[in-house]
N, C-alpha and C positions, 0 to 999 in steps of 0.2 A: 963210972955208970955212963950209957948210951942212951941219948935221948930218943924217945920213941913219940912223936907228936899224935895225937889224940884223932883217931878218924873222923870223917865228919858225916855225919848221917844223911844218907841221901833221901830226900825228902820224896813220897810216893804221891804222885798225882792222884786226885780224885777222881774215882768214877765218874765217867759224864752223866749228866742226869737230865733230864728233861724239866725246865722250870718254867713255867709262864707268868709267874708272879716276879717283881722287881723287887730284889732285895735293898729297901729303902735305907736301913743303917749303915751299909756297905758303900752304897752311893754318898749319902752323906758325910762318910768318911775320907771318900775320895776327893772330894772337895765341890759337890755339887752343892747347890742352894736351895731355899726353902721354895721356891718355885717350882722345883725338879720333885721336891718331897712332895707336895700338893699333886701334881700331875701323877707322879707314881702312884699316892693312894686312891685316886680315883681308875688308874688303868688297873691296877688290882681288886678291884671292886667290880668293874666290869667283867673280868675274867672270871672271877669266880662266880658270878651271876649268870654267865653264859656256860660255866659249866652246869651250873645247877639245872637251867632250864634244858640243857641238852639231856640230863641224866633222867628228870622229869618226864622230860618227854618222850624218851625213849624207855621208861620201866625201869631204869637200872639204879633206882636209890638204895636197893640193898646190895653190899659189896659182894657177895659172892656172885651176885647177878651178872655183876658188870665184869667180874674177874673170868668168869664161864665165858660171856661173849666175847672178851678180850682174847681168851686163849682160842676159842673158834675161828675167830676173825685172823687169827694170826696163823693157825695151822692152813687156813683155807689159802691164806695168801703164800706160804712155804708149798701149799700143793701145787698150786697154778706156778710158782715159780721154777719149781722142778721140771713140771709137764713142758712149760716154754724151753727150758735150757735142755731136756732130751731131745726135744724136736729139732733144737738149732744144733746140736749136737751130730744127729744122723743127718742133717742136711749138707752138715760141711764135709762129713766124712763121705758122702755120696758124691757130692761135688769135686773134691779132692781127689779121690782115688778113682776116678771112673775113666778121666782124660787120659792117665798117667798108665792105666792097665790097656786101655784101647791103643796108646801107642807102643806099650810093650807087645801085646800080640801082633801090630803092624808091623815092628821090628823084628818078626820071627822069633820071638822070645831068646832075645842077641842076650848074650851074657854081660857085654858091656855096658847095654841099656839097663841091665838089671842091678849092676853094681852103682849105677848113677841114681836109679829111683829106687834103693832098696827099701827105704821106710813104708814108700806108697805100696809098693807090689806088696808087703808083708803086712800091712793094713787088709789090703783086699783080700789077701788068703787066709786071714783070720775070719773076715766076714763070712768066706766060703767054708772055714770049719766050723762056724756057728750055724750056718744052715745045714751042713751034714751031721751035727748034734741033734738038730731040729727036726732028723729025717726028712729035709727036704731034697729030693732025690733032683729035681730041675730046678735049676738058678734062675731067678728072673731074668727076664729080659730087659734090655735097655728102655724100651716102654713101660713094661711094669714098673720100672724105677722110677721112672720119671713122673710117670702116675702117682706112686707114693709120694715120691717129692712135692707133688703139686698138692695132695692132700694133706701133708706135712705142713706146709705152707699156708693152707686155710686153715689147718685146726690150730698152728701159731697166731694166726690174727685173731681168730677166734676167741681164743684162752689169754690173747692180750687186752683185750675189750675187759674181760672179767677180770685181770690180772691188776689193772688199773682202779678198778672199783674196788676189788677186794682191799688194794693199798689203802685206797682213800679211806674205807670204813674201819681197816687196821688204824691207823694214824688217828682216825677219829676218837676210837675206843681209848688208844693208848692216852 
């Protein structure tokens, strides 16, 4: 009979959880002393008191209210994050393809230049096709694109301030 060793069970990592309280028993087993236990009890009491004060000040003593507020804050945070990412993507696409396409035009639509910068030119042409699908007959000029770029940058800066506030509110509620 051939010996088949038993397979070791792979321990799965526990999902990360946010815990503001100190696990006193685990720390005592890890070798901490009585002084640490006293400090941990006081720390845990302070954390619970802060949480209760926050919940009562904001009228969130009902769990359903807290859950809806948290969901709203998370949704707002995610929406602002998506808005900022979309603005950044458009700004990067504009910045990357503009110079390449201008150089391609100056090169007289050279096949060699096109082969070297195929990806950027295809991205630019895809943008042109998107304009055609939107029934935009005249493509925007460089000045119009620069104006849009400046507007996107201003919108991004404005949204980033709101984004920070939304992130802080979401973290506080969570």
